[in-house]
N, C-alpha and C positions, 0 to 999 in steps of 0.2 A: 816377763812381758811388760810390766809397768815401767821398769827401768829403761827398757829399750824404747818404748814410746816416748818417754820423757814425762815430766810432771805436767799436770793440767795447767799450772801457771805458765810454763814455757809455751804450751800450745796456745794459751790465751794471748801471750805477748806476740807470738808469731801471727796469730789470727788478726790481732789489732793492726799489725804492720800491713798485712794484706788488705784489710778494710780501708786503711788510710790511703793506700795507693789506688784502690778502686774508686774511692770518692774523688781523689784528685783527677783520675782519668775522665770520669763522667760528670764532674761538677758543672762544667759549662752547659750541660744539656739537661740537668735535673729539673729545672723549672718547667720544661716542656714535656716531661715524662707523664705517661698515664700510669695507672696502677700496675699494669703488667710489666712495663718497661723498667720498673725498679728492680726487677729480677736481673737486669743486666749488671747491676752493682753486686747483687748477692751471689750470682752464679760463679764469677771468677774467684771470689773469696772461698766459697764452699769447695770448689774444685781444688784450689791451692792448698787449703788446710787438709783436705783428704789425701792429696798426693804427698804432702809433708808427713802425715801420719803413716801412710803406706811405706814411704822411703825409709822410715826408721828401722824397718826390718833388715835393710841391707846397708844403709849409710850410717856410719858411726859418728858423724859430726853434725851439730845443729846447723852450721852454715851450709853444708852440702844438702841437707834435707830442706832447708829454707829455699834454696835456689831451685831445687827439684820441684817444689810446690809452685814457686813463682813462674817457672818455665812452662808448666802445664796450665795453671790458672790464668796467667796473663800472656800466654803464647798466642801466636797467630791463629791456630786452630780454634781455641776456646773463644777468643774475642770475635772470631768470624761468625759465630752463631748469632750475633746481633742482627744478622741479615734475615734471620727467620723469626718465628714467633718466640718470645722470650722463654717460654717453657721448654723449648728445644735445648737451651743451655742447661736447664735443670738436669736433664738426662745425662749430658756430658759431665756435669759436675758430680754426679753420683757414682760414676765409674770407678774412681780410685777407692771410694768407700766400699764398694762391692767386692773389691779384691782383698780387702783387709781380712775377712774370715779365712781365706786360703793362705794368706801370708803369715798370720799370727796364731790362729787357733788350731790349724792343722799342719803346722810346719814340720812336725816330727812324723807325720803319717802321709806318705806320698800319694797314696790312693785317695785319701780324704781331701788332700790339698788339690789334687787334679779335679776331683768332683766339684769342689767349691769354686775352682777357677772358671767353671762354666757359668756361674751365677751372673756375671755381667752380660753375657750373651743372652741368657734367658730373660733378664730384666729389660733389655733393649727391645726384644720381641714383644713382651707384655706391654711395655710402655706405648708402643705404636698401635697395638691392637686395641688397648683400652681407649687411646686417644681417638682412633677411628670410630669406635663404638659411640663415643660422646660427640662425634662430628667435630672434633678439634684436630685439624690437620696442621701440625706444628712445622712440618717440613715437606717439601715436595718429594714424592716417592721416586722421582727421577733424579734427585740430587745425588750425584756420585762423583768420584774422582776419575780423571782421565790422564793419560800419559802427558798431555800438555800442561798439567798442573804440577808435575814433578820439579820443573825448574824453580817453582816457588819454595821448595824446600831449602834452597840455597839463597834465594832472593825474595823473601816474603813481602818486603815493602813494595817491590815492583808488582807482585801479584795483587796486593791490596789496591794499588792505583789502577790496575787494569780490571778490577772487579772479578777476579778469578777466585776459585776455591782456595782457602788458605790452609796449608799443611806445614808440618815441620815446626821449627823453632826459630830463634834468631840466628845470629852469626857466630859469636864467640862460644856459645854453648855447643856448637858443632865439634869443637876440639874435645870437650869433656865427653860428648856422646861417642866419639871415636874411641876414646880411652875406655869408656864404660862397656862398649861392645867387645873390645879386646879382652877386658877382664872377665866378661860373661862367658866368652868363648873359652878362655883359659880355664875357667871353673867348670866348664861343661854343663852349664845350666840350659839344657836343650828345651826344657819346658817353656821358658820365657820366649825363646826363639820361635817355637811353635805358635804360641799365643799371638806374638807380633805378626807372624806370617799369615795366620788365619784372619785376623782383624783387617790387615792391609788388603788381602785378596778380596774379602767381602766388600770393602769400600770401593774397589775398582770394578766389581761385577755389576751386572744389571740386577734390578730388584728380584729377590727370590719369589718365584711364583707362589701365590696364595698368602703371602705376607704383606703387611702394609709398611714394612720397615724401609726407611730411607737409607740407601747404601752408605751415604756419607757419615751417618752416625756411627757405623762400625769402626771408623778410623779413630774414635776416642780411645779405643782399647790399646792399639799400638802407641798412641800418643802418650798415654799414662806410663806404659812400660818404658818408653824411651826417655821420658822425663826423669824417672827413677834412675835410669842408666846415666843420665847427665849428672845427677847428684853423686852417684858412685864414681863416675869418671873424674869429677872435680877432686874428690878425696884421693883417688889414685894418682892424679897429676901432682897434687900438693905434696903427697908423701913419697913421690918417686925418688929413688936414690941412684947411685952410680950405676948399678946393674940395669936400671930402667932407661938409661939415657937414650938408647937407640929408638925406643918407642916414642919418647918425648920429641926427639929430633924429627922422626917421621911425621908426627902430628904438626910440628912447626912448619915443615915443608908443605904439607897439604894445605894448611891455612894460608901460607904465603902464596901458593899457586892459585887458590881461589880468589885471593885479593888481586893478583895480577890479571886473571881472566876477567873479572868483573870491571876492573879499571879499563881494560882494553875494549870491552863492550861499551862502556860509557863513552869512550873516545869515538867509537863507531856511531853511536846515536847522536853525538854532538855534530857529526858531519852530515846528518841527513838533510834532505832538501828543505830549504826554508826553515831549518832548525825545528822541524815539527817534533823531533824526538828529544828536545831539550829536557823536558820534564823527566822522562825515563833516564836520560843520561845523568842527571843530577842524582837521582835515586841510586843508580848503579855506582856512581862515584862514591856516595856515602857508604854503600854496601862494601865497596872495595876497601875503603878506609877502615871500616870495622874489622874486616878480615885481616888487614895488615896489622891493626892493633892487636888482634888475637894472636897473630904470628909473633909479634914482639913479646907479648906476655908469656906465651908458651916457650919462646926462645930464651927468655930470661930464666924460666924455671929449668930449662935444659942446661944452661951454663952453670946454674947453681948446683944442679945435680952432678954435673961433670966435675965441678970443683969440690964436691962433697960438702957443700955448705948446707947445713940443716937448719936454716932460719925459717921455720915453719910459719911463724906469724907474718913475716914479710911476704911469703908466697900467697897466703890467704888474703892479705890486704890487696895485693896487686890483682889477683884473679877476681876477687869479689867486686872490686871497684870497676873492672872492665865489664864483668857480667851485668852489674847494676846499671851502668851507662847504656849498654846495649838494650836491655829490657825496657828501661825508662824511655829511650828514644823510640824504639820500635812500637811499644804499646801505645804511646801517645799518637803516633802517626796513624796506626791502624784504626783506633777509635775515632779519630777525626775524619778519616776517609769514609768509614761506614756510616757514621751519624751525620 
């Protein structure tokens, strides 16, 4: 287990990188923070480190786990908790840590693992019940996801500008997520699929009668699972060989199609009356460019796999740079919009 998690020094270095990025994001606003708002800096770091540690159970590379943590801790969903009381983000940050007992301590015992996987659900309920008892209402009980929020999964920056609930990830990680889902299905890890489905369903449902839980908080569970799948998908794409070229090509086509669709939508908004949709058009144009960049990156990996070029370091450099740019730009925009 120790070898799989990695040494404490590696976790410390990764945590320092997350902390530096969090300070960069919130530095312009720190002077005006009250004592509670400093949690806005702590929460993403705690969430990212927890997801990094959790992903070490399935992701064999430090880079893959690093981006899995960054995708959750600094993703649209986690950063969107800044709209509520800062302690709401603490709950979301604890979710990956609560999955660690099931992932590491009971991995050889399916029954025990399934029982421990219920822990995050139980803690969410207890958190809101205790908060209500102390008259601390960290989130509205009516805050939940709607079908109208789903487009934000593909265009989170537009959702941030419109003040909608933020779900999903950024743009280029979608490619890794598709690969991760395919790998999970091929390995028949149905338990993960069930956990994702239950968490997502609860997030869209009305509040459970008799409970003070805000439905939106349930979405932290599928978000953590999908972030880990992004890390696994990155590793799968990087290590793809000649036999995997069809999978890689399909993902390239999907990314290219999403780029074309968003660019066409941008054109439509540019043509609105008196250019009232110019702001959204520019965001959609940037979104389209990022999807196109993702298609180019995955396409490059496809041609390398087709040519049987096993230049792993070059694949990692290209993919990590593209992911880093996407997270950097997206997180900066979302924090500026919310604060």
